[in-house]
N, C-alpha and C positions, 0 to 999 in steps of 0.2 A: 660026563660030566658026576665029578661025587657027591655026597653029603653039604659039604661048606660053599661052594657055589650057590648050592641051588637055597641054601638056607639065605646067600648073599639075595641075589636073590629076589627072594620074598621078602625079604625088609625093605628096598627099595622099593619095591610095590608096593607096600602098604606106604614108608615111610610119603612115597608120591601122591597114590588114592587119600591120605587124611589131609593133608597139602593143599591137594583140589575141593576136597572137600573143603575148610580151613575159607578157601578165599574165592567159593560160592557161599559158603552161605553171611562172609563179608562185603561182598558186592550183596545178593540178596537183603541187611541187612543196613547198607548205606545209601542205596540205588531209591529208596525208600517199596522196595518190587511189593511186603508186607505190610501196606499201605491202601487200608480203605475208606477208601473218598466216595465224594456227592457229589455233582455240581450247580452248578445256581450261573445265571446271568444278569450281566447290567445292563441297562442303555447307557451313551455316550454321546455327547457331540463332539467330545475333543476325542482323539488317541495319540495325543504329544505324547511321550517319554515312557509310554506302555510296552509291554511286548510280554513272547512267549517267560518263566518266572518269578515276573511280576511280584511283589510280595505279601497278600493280603493276613490284613490283623482283624478282629473283633475288640472294639478297644483299648486297643496300645497293645491284645497280644496275637500275636501268629498261629495263623488255621489255616494257612492257605495260600496258595501260586494259580496267575494265569496262567491259562492253559493253552488259550489263542484269541484273536482279536481276527475280529472278520466287518470289513465293511458291510455297511445297508444302503442303498440305496430308494428313496421313496418315491420319485420318479420325477416329478417337480421342485420337493423341500432338495433344503441342504443334508448331505451326510450324512447317515448317523455311523455311529460300532456299535456294534453286539461283543463287547468281550462278555468270554467263557470265564467262571471260576469255577477249582479244582480244590475244593476245602475236606478239609479233616471229619473224621465222622465223631472222632473222643480227643477229649482233651489228653493232656502226658500224664494226671491221675483218673484214664481210662473211663471218665465220665463223659455223657456224649453231648452234643454240638446244638444247641438252639439257640435260634437264629428266630427274632420274636418278627412276628409279618411289621412292614411298615420301616423296616431296617433302610435307611439310602444308607449309599455308598460315594463318601468324595474319595476323587483324586487330587493325591495331594504328591510336596515334593516329599522325595525319604531324604534331601541334607539338606546342604549350604554344594554341594557337589555335583550335582546334578543326581539324574534317573528319578522316580516314581511309585508309587506303595499307594493302594484301595486301601483304605479306612471303615470298614458297615455298624456307623451309630444306630442305636438301638433308637428309638421314638424312646420321648421320655414320662407321656403319658401307657398309665401298664391298657398293652392290646393284647390279646386273645387270640393265641393260635400260631402255629411257627410256619416256617419257609415248610416248602416242599425240595425234593426235588427236580429242578425243573423250573421251579417258580424266576422271572427276571426283575429285581431291580435297580431302582433308578437313580444316573450317577451326576455326580455335582463336582463340578470341575474345579481347583481351590483357587483363584490367580496366585502365581509366583510371586514372593515380595518382592523381584526388580516394575512386576505390574501391578502391585500395592503403593509401591513406592513416586511412579509414575501417576496412577488416580492422585496419591497424597500433593503431588509438584502442579497437580493440571488444579488441582484445588482451589492454590495457596497460589497460584499463576490469579485464576480469576477472582479472589479477593485483592491478590499488589493493583488487579489493574482498577478495582473498585475502586480501591483507595486513592492510587495516579488518581484516575478522574475527578473524582473530592478533591485532594488537592490542587487541580489542578482548574477545577471552579472554584475553589477557592482564596488559590493567586488573578481571579479573574475576577474576583468579587473584587479585591484587596485594591488589585488596579485601577479598578475603575475606581474606588469612592478614593483613590490619590488622585485622579485626574478629574476626576468632580471637586473635589478639594480643592486643587490648584488652579482648576476654572474657574470656583467662586475667589478664589484668596486674588486671582489677580483682575476680575471682576472687578470684584469691594473697594480692590487700593484706588487705580482709581478714579474710582465716583467719590471716595472717599475723600479723595484728597482733592479732590476740586470743592465738596463742598466744605471741608476745611480752606481752603485760601477763597471763597466765596461769603464765607461767614469773617472773616476774618477781615477782609475789602468791605465788606457793612458794617464792622465794629467798626476799619478807621477811618469812614464818611461820616458814621455814626459821631464820632470823637469832635468834630468842631462846631456840632448840631452843641451835644452836648456842657456844652462849652462857656456859648454862645448861653444857654437855658443856666447852666450853674449862676454867669453872670449878672442873668437877670433878676436869679433869685436870689440873688446877693444883693442887687438893686432895689428888691421890690423892699412891702411892707416883711415887716420881720413874722407874720404868719404863713410868708411861703416857705420857710423853714424846715416844716418836714415834707416837704414838696421836690424840698435839692433833696434830701436824703436817700429818697424815695430813689429818688435817678440814681443816685452816687450807689443807694441799693442796685439798682438793675446793673448798672454796671459794671461795676464789682461780682455779682454773678452772669453776664457773659462772658467776664475774663474766663472768668471761675473755668466754662461753658465749653469752650473753646480749649482751657490747659487740659482737661476732661476729654476733648473728643481727641487731642491729640496725642495724649497717651492711649486713648486706644487702638486707633492703629500702631501704634510703635506695640504694643502689647498683640496685639494680634497680623505683625508682620514678624515680630519672633517666635512667637507658637508653629506657624505655621513652619519656616526652616528649621524651628527645633522637630515637630513629626511631620515633617522628610524626613531627616535623617531617621526617625524610627521607622515609619514606614519599609524606606528601602533595607535598612537591614530583615528585618520581619520575609519578606520576601526574597529577600538573598538567604537564606536561609530554610525559607518552604522548598525552593528548586534545590536546592543543595540534595535536603531528605527527596523530592518527586529524583531526584536524579545519582540517588543511590538505590530509590526502589528500584529504577528504571532496572538499572545494574544487574540489584538483583535478580530478579525475575527471566532478566536474556540469560544469564548465569544458569541460573536454572531450571530455564525452556531447554537450553539447551546438553545439559548433563541431568536427570535427573541422579543421581547417584552424590550429587554432591549438596546433598539434601543432606547427606548425611559426613561427608566430608567438609563439610566448610564450602564459602568461597571464597574466594580470595577481595581484600577487600580495594574501594576504587581507590588513584592517588589522589589524598588529599586537596595538592599542588594543586594538580591538570582540574582536580574538583571549585575548589571556589576558581580558579583562572576563567573556565564554563560557564559558570553560575553569573562570575563577574561582567562576562561578554554581555550576560543574554541579559540586564536586570534592566531594566527601563533607566 
């Protein structure tokens, strides 16, 4: 082997050694082998969505990841989980990371596509002291958006149920009032007609007597003139009373007929509202997401037909 071949082999060896050194340096920095970390723990009643390498944030800034999730059995109570957090010792500007005591760990959704993250929230009031390696925080799982929508839907369903109950009570009260008015009109009508008939018959029987009295007054002394006038006025007043009673009967019947139509229209409209509210409650209870996407309205023709069939 001459000098040229030896030089070539040496250059190749130096190149390979340099490449390996660059590769090892890149792996060292990219895999986090140069990171200095410390561990704290979080207790949680749920480990949904948590796994190794789940990101940990301190008031929105990423400072570490989850190292492990271990279940803990308390014997008789529910299973809890101990989450080990591997946190950086320093921020990007090389300042130390201090976490105050009283900090809570909230397990939240990382986004709409799924996944979880742990957010460390420092207490609002001034707390002296910071956490040390090995300390344990309390974890508070946060409800998912679908869970929050379901809670809102349940609350709305309860409110709609109360509204429907009030509407049913109001419809029942209106129906009772209509039945009461109808019964009073039906009860008073025959009695009033019978009374008018009796008064008319009494006046007819009284007419001959009054005519005879008038004749006697006419043939009697002139001093009986005021008595004749009084009897005439009495007869006129009786006739006016009869006319007024007849007018009262007609007015009562007309008022009953007019109010009956208005009351029926009111009851039908309130039943339409009740059916629409029941349809809305049924759709939201089946699919809570319809609180966002909207509920398809009921066919108004079929709704009116249903309300018309059930109207008393």
